[in-house]
Structure formats: structure tokens, C-alpha cells
VEXKOLSE-715183 format. One record per residue (C-alpha): residue in one letter; residue number from 1; z, x, y. Coordinates in Angstrom, 1 decimal, padded with zeros to 4 digits, always signed. Layout:
BEGIN
a/NUM/Z/X/Y
...
This chain:
BEGIN
m/1/+010.3/+009.5/-008.6
a/2/+012.0/+006.1/-008.2
n/3/+010.0/+003.1/-007.0
p/4/+011.0/+002.5/-003.4
f/5/+010.0/-001.2/-003.6
r/6/+012.4/-002.0/-006.5
t/7/+014.6/-004.9/-005.9
a/8/+017.5/-006.7/-007.5
y/9/+016.2/-010.1/-006.3
p/10/+015.3/-011.9/-009.6
a/11/+012.2/-013.7/-008.2
l/12/+010.6/-010.4/-007.1
n/13/+011.6/-008.0/-010.0
e/14/+008.9/-006.4/-012.1
k/15/+009.2/-008.8/-015.0
a/16/+008.4/-011.7/-012.7
f/17/+004.9/-010.5/-012.2
q/18/+004.1/-009.4/-015.8
g/19/+001.5/-011.5/-017.5
q/20/+000.3/-013.0/-014.3
i/21/-003.5/-013.6/-014.4
a/22/-005.3/-014.5/-011.3
a/23/-007.1/-017.8/-011.7
g/24/-009.5/-019.2/-009.2
e/25/-010.3/-017.6/-005.8
a/26/-008.5/-014.9/-003.9
m/27/-005.8/-015.9/-001.5
t/28/-007.0/-016.1/+002.1
v/29/-005.2/-016.7/+005.4
q/30/-007.1/-019.9/+006.0
g/31/-006.3/-021.2/+002.5
t/32/-002.6/-020.4/+003.1
v/33/-002.7/-022.1/+006.5
n/34/-004.3/-025.2/+005.0
k/35/-001.8/-025.4/+002.1
t/36/+001.2/-024.8/+004.5
g/37/-000.1/-027.5/+006.8
l/38/-000.3/-030.0/+003.8
l/39/+003.3/-029.1/+002.8
l/40/+004.4/-029.5/+006.4
l/41/+002.9/-033.0/+006.5
c/42/+004.8/-033.9/+003.3
v/43/+008.1/-032.7/+004.7
v/44/+007.6/-034.4/+008.1
a/45/+006.6/-037.7/+006.4
t/46/+009.6/-038.0/+004.1
s/47/+012.1/-036.6/+006.6
a/48/+010.9/-039.2/+009.2
w/49/+011.3/-041.9/+006.6
t/50/+014.8/-040.9/+005.7
w/51/+015.7/-040.5/+009.4
g/52/+014.4/-044.1/+009.9
l/53/+016.5/-045.4/+007.1
s/54/+019.7/-043.8/+008.5
h/55/+019.1/-045.5/+011.8
s/56/+018.7/-049.0/+010.2
p/57/+021.4/-051.7/+010.2
n/58/+022.6/-050.1/+006.9
p/59/+022.6/-046.4/+007.5
e/60/+024.2/-045.8/+004.1
d/61/+020.9/-046.8/+002.5
a/62/+019.6/-043.2/+003.2
i/63/+022.3/-041.5/+001.2
p/64/+020.9/-042.2/-002.3
w/65/+017.5/-041.0/-001.2
m/66/+019.0/-037.9/+000.4
m/67/+021.0/-037.1/-002.8
g/68/+017.9/-037.8/-005.0
g/69/+015.9/-035.4/-002.9
l/70/+018.6/-032.8/-003.1
f/71/+019.0/-032.8/-006.9
g/72/+015.3/-033.5/-007.5
g/73/+014.4/-030.6/-005.2
l/74/+016.7/-028.3/-007.1
i/75/+015.2/-029.3/-010.5
t/76/+011.7/-028.9/-009.1
a/77/+012.6/-025.4/-007.7
f/78/+013.8/-024.3/-011.2
v/79/+010.7/-025.8/-012.8
t/80/+008.5/-023.8/-010.4
i/81/+010.4/-020.6/-011.0
f/82/+010.0/-020.8/-014.8
k/83/+006.5/-022.3/-014.9
k/84/+004.7/-020.6/-012.0
t/85/+001.4/-022.0/-013.0
w/86/+002.7/-025.5/-012.2
a/87/+003.2/-024.5/-008.5
p/88/+000.1/-026.3/-007.2
f/89/+001.6/-029.5/-008.4
t/90/+005.3/-028.9/-007.9
a/91/+005.0/-027.5/-004.3
p/92/+004.0/-030.8/-002.7
f/93/+006.6/-032.7/-004.8
y/94/+009.2/-030.2/-003.7
a/95/+008.2/-030.6/+000.0
l/96/+008.5/-034.4/-000.3
l/97/+011.9/-034.2/-001.9
e/98/+013.2/-031.7/+000.6
g/99/+012.0/-033.9/+003.4
l/100/+014.3/-036.6/+002.2
v/101/+017.2/-034.2/+002.4
l/102/+016.2/-032.8/+005.7
g/103/+015.9/-036.3/+007.3
g/104/+019.2/-037.4/+006.0
i/105/+021.2/-034.3/+007.0
s/106/+019.5/-034.3/+010.4
a/107/+020.6/-037.9/+010.9
i/108/+024.2/-037.1/+010.0
f/109/+024.2/-034.2/+012.5
e/110/+022.6/-036.3/+015.1
k/111/+025.4/-038.9/+014.9
t/112/+028.0/-036.2/+015.0
y/113/+026.4/-034.1/+017.8
p/114/+023.9/-036.3/+019.7
g/115/+020.7/-034.5/+020.6
v/116/+021.1/-031.3/+018.5
a/117/+019.3/-032.4/+015.3
f/118/+016.3/-033.9/+017.2
q/119/+015.9/-030.7/+019.2
a/120/+016.3/-028.4/+016.1
i/121/+013.9/-030.3/+014.0
g/122/+011.4/-030.9/+016.8
l/123/+011.3/-027.2/+017.7
t/124/+011.1/-026.0/+014.0
f/125/+008.2/-028.4/+013.2
g/126/+006.6/-027.8/+016.5
v/127/+006.6/-024.0/+016.2
l/128/+005.3/-024.1/+012.7
f/129/+002.5/-026.5/+013.7
v/130/+001.5/-024.4/+016.7
m/131/+001.5/-021.2/+014.6
l/132/-000.6/-022.8/+011.9
l/133/-003.0/-024.0/+014.6
a/134/-003.1/-020.5/+016.1
y/135/-004.0/-019.0/+012.8
k/136/-006.5/-021.8/+012.0
t/137/-008.4/-021.4/+015.3
g/138/-008.3/-017.6/+015.1
v/139/-006.1/-017.0/+018.1
i/140/-003.8/-014.9/+015.9
r/141/-005.4/-012.7/+013.3
a/142/-003.6/-011.0/+010.5
t/143/-004.5/-007.4/+011.3
q/144/-002.9/-004.4/+009.7
g/145/-000.7/-003.8/+012.8
f/146/+000.4/-007.5/+012.9
k/147/+001.3/-007.4/+009.2
m/148/+003.4/-004.2/+009.6
g/149/+005.2/-005.8/+012.6
v/150/+006.1/-008.9/+010.5
i/151/+007.2/-006.7/+007.6
a/152/+009.3/-004.6/+010.0
a/153/+010.9/-007.6/+011.6
t/154/+011.7/-009.4/+008.4
g/155/+012.1/-006.7/+005.8
g/156/+015.5/-005.5/+007.0
g/157/+017.3/-008.3/+005.2
v/158/+015.7/-007.7/+001.8
p/159/+018.1/-006.0/-000.6
n/160/+016.7/-002.9/-002.2
r/161/+017.9/-000.6/-005.0
i/162/+016.5/+002.9/-005.0
């Protein structure tokens, strides 16, 4: 019988998980929340910095930082894909680089459409922060029913080959 979870997505195919040895402790919800919170702080810090540069007397000073973040983030993503064991080191670096891009792009959209970028970024960061806080304090628990609901809500877009 064919595997119903087979996928054509290269990062999730069967070869991607061969030879993976668990090192360290098991993954927990609290550990995931802590690490996600750290990455959120990295993104917010560098995006705020690039946003500030774009609102200075010379807004074009933000463009080299934004482009460096874009290409550096792409390279870091490829390194992480091919050297999965480096992820604890590359993930914060990637978050910092992508924050540079996010701050610059948001500033460009803010100048074109006043108010839209600030609302979008504020709501995105705000929702993520509140959700992390809800997980951290135990308001939301990852029960089996909750997990199935999340999978059902997000799993429709995953391409599958049966």
C-alpha cells in the first residue's frame, strides 16, 4: 500500500530524514516557544533598526542593509537546508538577516501606502507574541484535539502524491 504521507516537497521527502540522529533532549512545546521567542526578538530588533535607517535624513542608507539581508538570508537558508546540524547557529543569524529585509520592505510600503505596513507588522508581531505568551503561561495547551485542528486547518495546502 502506498504511503499516504508521501510528498514531492524536497525538504520533507524521505531522504531528508535519513541519517538523522537525535542529539540532546526531546523537543517540547516550552522549548519551541522559548526558541521562537528568541528568533522573534532577533527579527524585531533588526527590522526596527532598518526601519529607523529608512526614516533618517538619508533613507537610501537602508538599501544596502536590506539587500545584504536578502542575499545573506538566502545563503543562510541554503546552508541550513544542506547542513541541518548547523541550524541552532544559522537560525538566529537568518532571523537577524531577514529582519533587515522586513524593515526595509516595510518602510518602502509605508512611504507608498501610509499606515499599511505599520499595521501589518504590528499585528503580525503582536499576534505571534500573544500566542507565544499564551503557550508559555499554559492558557493554550497542545492537546491531541488542538493538534488535529491545526493540521486540518493548515494541511490542505500541502502538496501530496499518493
